[in-house]
N, C-alpha and C positions, 0 to 999 in steps of 0.2 A: 507492499499502499503506497507503504515513505517511498521509494522507485517510482512507482506510477500518480505520485501523489495526488491519494484518493483517501476518499475520508469515508465515516461512515453515512451511508444514504445516497452515495454515485450510482451512475449506470453506467456499465460497461457493457462489453462486446466481445462474445467470446465465440470460438470458431474454430467447428470440430474438424470429424475429419467429410468428407463428401460435402466437402465447400456447404458445409451446413454452418447459420450462426443463427446465435441468440443473446439476449439480452437481458440483463440482471441488476441487479441490486446489491449493491457492497453491504456486506454486515463483516467487523469485525471477530476474532475466533483466536483468543490468547495458545490454547492447546494447539492450534495448526504450526507446520511450520512454515519458515518464510516461504520456500521455494512449494511449495505445496496450496490448493483448494479444495473447497468441500464444496459438493451442488449435489440436487436432490437427485434423484433415478428418472425424475421426470426432462430433467434438461441434458440428462447423461442423454437416454433414448433421443432426444430432438438432435442434441451433436453428434449423432453414431459413436459412442464417446464409448470404453469400461474405466472402469478403476487402475491408475496407473498408468495410465493415456497420456498424452502430453500435446498443451493445448493453450490455444494464442490472445491472450487477452489485453483490449488495449479501452482506451476511454471512449465515451462514449455521450457527453455533455447535453448535444442537441438530440434528444430524443421527443418526439412528438406525440402528442396525445391521438390515438386512432377514433376516427371519427365515422368510420362503416368500415367495415366487413366486404373482403372483392372471394367470393366462393368460384373456383372455378373447378370444374368435373375434370376428369380423365375421358378424353377425349373417346377412347375406343368405349367406354362404358357412357355413352350419349350419341352411339351409332347410330343413324336415321330417326330417329326423338325429334317429330317438329312440333313448329308453336311455339309459344311464351313461356320455356321451361320456368322462368320465375315467378309468372302467377299460377301456372300449374300444378309446380311443385313448393319453390321454395320458402312461398309466402307462407302458403296453410300451415307450412311444419316449424315455423322458424315466430311466424306474427301471434300473439298472445296463444301464446303454446308453449304452457305451463307443467315440464315431466317433471314430476318427482322422483327424486335420487332413490337410486335401488343398489343395492351390493348385488357385487357380482362378479367373476373374475378379469383382471386387466390382464388387456392383448400383447400377448407378449410377441416383442417384434423376432421375427426369424432370422436375425441373424449370426454368421458362424465369426468367432474369431480366432488369434491363436492360440488365446489362454482355452478354447473348447477342443485342443487337439493334444495330446500325450503318446507319450511312447518313441518321437521319432524328430529329435530336436538339433540331430545331426541335419535328415534330412531337410525339416523347414528352412534350417538356416542360410542350405543352398539355393531353398527356391525364392528364397528374399533375395539373394543377394542377383539372379539371376531376373527376379520380375521387376523387383518392386525399383533397384536403381534405375532400368530403362524407362519403367514409366516416369518415374517423379525426380529423378534428376539424368532425362537422357545428353544434356549439354556435357558431362560425363567425360562419355563417350565420342563426344562431337570433340572436345577439348584433347583427347588421348590421341584422337585419328587411327582409332578402333569403330567393328560397326555392334550395332550392340543387339546380344542374342534376340533370337526370333522364335524360340520352340522349348519345349519341355517333355518329357517323355517318363512321366510316373508308369510305373513296372511294378508288380508288385504281386500277392496273393489274393481273394477276396477278402473284403472285409477288413483288409489295414487304415484306413481312411483316404486311395486317392482322391477318390469325389467331395471329402468336405474339407483336405486337405487348399483344392482348388477353389472353394467357397468365401472359405478363410484368407484366402489370397486376395481376391475379387475384393470384400469386403473392408480386409483392412488398408490394400490400397484406391475406394473407391474409383473404382476403375468398373463401365461397361461390363457386364458376366454374360456374353451369349452361352447357350448351354447345348451342343450335338450330340445327340445316341444318336449311335452308331447307325442300331439298323434304320430308323426313320429315316436317315437320308435317301433309303432305297427306294427304289418307284419299281411298277412294271412300267410303264410309258419309255422312251426311249428318248434319252437329254435330259429329263425332270431331274432325275438326282445327282447331275453334275449343276441342273442348273440351281438348285436347295444349297450346294454348297457353298456356287458364287456368292448368291441373296447372303448367307451367313459373312460373310468376309465383306464382303460390301456393308454392311444393316451395321458389325464391328469398325470401319473405315470411318462409316461416319458419325459415331457415336466415342468414335477417343476422347481419352485413352481408355483400351479396353482390353479384355482378355478371353479368348475363345479357347474355348473347355468343349475337346472332342473324347465322349467316353465311350469305353470299348472302340480305340482306335484297331483291334485284328479285326472288324466288322466288315471295315469297310474302306481298309488298305493292308489285305492281305498279299503274298509272296504272288506275283504277276504269274511267275512261270508255273505255278503250281493251281491257279484257276481257271475254272471251266465256262466260264461263262464271259462274252465280251464286255457286261456293265461293269462290272466288277473291275477290270481294267481301264479302264475311263476313269472309271470312282476316283482312280492310285494316278492317272497320271492329271487329273482336273484337279487333286489334290499337290499335287507336288508343283504344277504349274501355280497354281494359288500362294502357295507356303515362297515359290523365287520371287513371285511378281510384289510382294510386300514390300512400301517405302520401309525404306531405313528410317526415314524420321514417323512413318506412322502411329508409332504409338501404340501397337495392337502387339499381341503375345500370346505367341499357341500354344497350347498345354493340351498332352492327351496323357489317358490312362487306360493301361490295359494292362490283362496279370499272362497274357503272351508274348511276349517282348520275336521271342525270335522267330514267329509263326506275320510277322509284321513285313513288308518290305524292304529292301534294304538300302533302296533311295532313299529314305525319310531317314534315315538313320545318320547321317552324314553332315560334318556344317555348314551352316546357313539353315536347313529346316531343323532337325529337333539339337539344337548343340549340345545340349546335354542331358545324361540320363539318367535319372535317381531313382535308386532302388528304393521302393516304401517294402519294407519285412518284417516279419513278426517279430513282435516286442519282448523287449526282456525281461527279469523281475520288473527291474525299474521302471519300465518304458512301461508295464501293467500295470503300477502302483500307481503311475503318475494317472493311466486312463481310468483307472476306477475311481479314486479320489476325484476326477473330474463326474462321474458317471453316480456317486452320490455322495454332492457337496447339495444337493437339494433331499435330499434321504434322508426322511428319522430314522436314525440307528439307535441301537440298544448300542449300554456300555460294556457291552462283553464285545462289540466288535474291533477288531484291529488289522485292517488294512497293514501298517507300515510291520515290515522287515525287521525282526529283533534277535539279532546276533549270539547265537550258543557262547554261555563263559566258559573258556575252555576247564576244564577239572583242574584242581592241584593233585598235582603226578605225587604220586611220593615213590622213597626207595631211591637209592643213589646208586644201582647199580643195572647190571640189562635187565635181571630177572625182575625186577623189581618194579624197573618202565615194563617191563612186559607183561606184569601179571596188569599193572593199571591197564595199558591200554588195551586188551585183550579182556576186559572185567568190560568193557563197557564195547566190543564189538562184541563180545558174549563167545562161548567155549565152542561151541559148532558152525559159527559161520553166519545164521539166518540174524538180521539185521531185524531189534529190538524195535518195538512199535512208537516210544517215545524217548531219547534223552535228558533225562533230570537235568534242570539250572538248579545251580547252591537251593536256593528256598522250597525246589520241588514241581516247580509253573513251570508249565508246556503252552506256550504260544504257538496254536495254528496259523498261520499267515495265507490270505486270501492269496496276496499275489506272487507267493511262494509255487499255493498249490495249483495255480492257471499257467500251465507250463502249456503251450502251444497255441493257448489259445491268441487271436487280434483281438482289434477296437472292438467289432458287432457283435465278438462272442462273452467279448466284457460286459457290454450294454447287453444282453440278453439273459447272462446269469446277473446281473441288477435286478434286471425283471423281473425274472421268475421268484425269485429272492423273497419280492415284495411282495409277489401273487404267494408266497406262502404262508409270508408272515400274515394276510387277510385273510387267506383257509383260514388258518388257528384260531378266527375267531368268526366264522363263519353261523358258528351256532349261536352266536350274542345279535348279528345280521336277523333283523324280519326285511326280507327281500319286496312286499306288499307295502311296505310303509313305504313314504317321497322322504324321508331324511330318518338319517343315522344317528342315536343316539351321540351326544357332544363324550360322552364317556366313553364308547369305543370308539372314535375317532381320534380319546388323545392315546389312546393307551396302544395306537397303532405301533410299532414301531421293529425292523428289522435288526436282525438278533442273528452271534454267529451260528448258531444252528438252521438258517432261516440258510445262509449263505453256502451252508457246509453242505443240501440237500440238492440245492442249485448247482450246487457242483457237482454233482453224483449227477445228475439227470444231462449232464452237458456231455457236447459233444467238440472239443474242440477243431477248427477248421482246418488246421498243421497237420491232424492227427488222423484225417474221417479216411485215406486210402492206407494208412499205417500200420500193419495189421502182427503186433508183436505175439509171441506166443510163451512163454514162459516156463522153463524146464522145471519139471519137480526133482531136481540133485540136489544132494545137501553132501558137506563134505566126508560126511560116513559111509558115503558109495564109493569113495574114490581108496583104493589100498594102498598103503607106502609113500613114499614123496612126498615125506613130513618136512621135509626143507623149504619144499617149494608152494605146497599148501599157507605155511606160517606165512613166508614171505608174501602171495599175494590178500591174505588177512590182513597185513600189516598196511601194504599200499596200496591196495583198493580200497577195503573195505573199514579200513581206519579212516582213508584222506574222505568216503563218504560218509562220514557217519560225524568223526567228531572236528572235521573243517579242518584247511591245511595250517593255519599257526600248531596245534596240539598235533600234527604229524614232522610239521616242522622240527618243534623240541627235541622229536625222538630223535629223531634223524641224524641232527646237527651234534647230539650227544651220540649217541650210535656210531658216528663218524670217527670225534675223536676218542672215544674210547680204542677204536680197532686203532687208529695211529698210533696212539698212544703203546699196543701190544704188538704194532712192530715196531716201533723204538728199539721198545725193550729188547727183541731180539735180534735188530741190529747191534746192539751197544754191549751185549750180554759180556763179560766179560769171558774173555777167553781158556781154561787151565791152563798148565804149561803141564 
């Protein structure tokens, strides 16, 4: 406030994304830091910004009082309607119409941002570098004397969020977003498929800066030597021509997604067309945790739900000899080899982490997991809900919460996408079925089972001690006094 010379009650102009502006009144708040401001959710929605975004503020002292409202309907909603629209529609609705306030759900903006995407931070950073820089600051490429990138190909298994990433980039950059679904381009009439593709690129160039997103690229651009129809070959040739015909300063980025990158015509996968290929793979444990936190941020969770990973504390290893160390290790691994169900901590607690138990799940699988867990929580209260009643008791609504047992039940019913085509048969063979080879079995139990159950830290401590012990014995043998 001091830097802009603002006082309490002054009016300021806030500028957000997509050239959105809002006029607000300044109020002082001592609890807010100097570089941050606070505004309500309505203003954030009008500016199309989220928590943590950067906006511009400038004084706006000459705000005039509004004297009339000019209603501008959308063109496509009034197309074909004739007559005096004001007298027929607007005047009866606004003039002497007192509508009482009623309780209802607020319409949420169906927009996706970067904070709605988890599990692919590295890939998202590459996409932002390839898309946001050419759209927001094209002068950088002109100053350095290179052509800006034109296309990005996203490939990966189904459900990993390729389309979601494209929508988030378009919303965050404020660019015009034109979606092309691969099968919708195809037409039985000769030449209409290529015409639809040309219209899409022309529409994007008119509304630049724009992003053209082609979903299921392999459906419209397969390898020309493997296609049997002439229509598919003409569509591939038309797409190649359109991407080459994009002007360098047209501010149009072409993004495409596919789960079969090797089925695409190789002419598209060269520099100047799809410059960068980004692999949107299956998330790891950290990525699954981020996705679960996004999907559960609006869910009512019970206190026993723990999505985060808690590291197992290494047990205190007793004994200073090789036998003492081996006894401690084998006591946790088990004498017969099979791993026990739980590894106890020092206080006897065991935490079951959802993120660790969802190996092979992609973003869509985790969303379905959260939805199934919520439905299971509702099923438990079905005996208290009368479906014939119009409303549900407030006590029942307040008692609804998703517990850890609901997540475990949902996990038992889920089928991860990455493992659907993989069938693993677990053999029923134990160490007792193998005769002899005691040294080999002991080494396998130490190196494999010990690492899986104890973690790397405990096993490293044992191996370091074992190595020092062997080196000591070797030194004693080498420097042992020789009798004369």
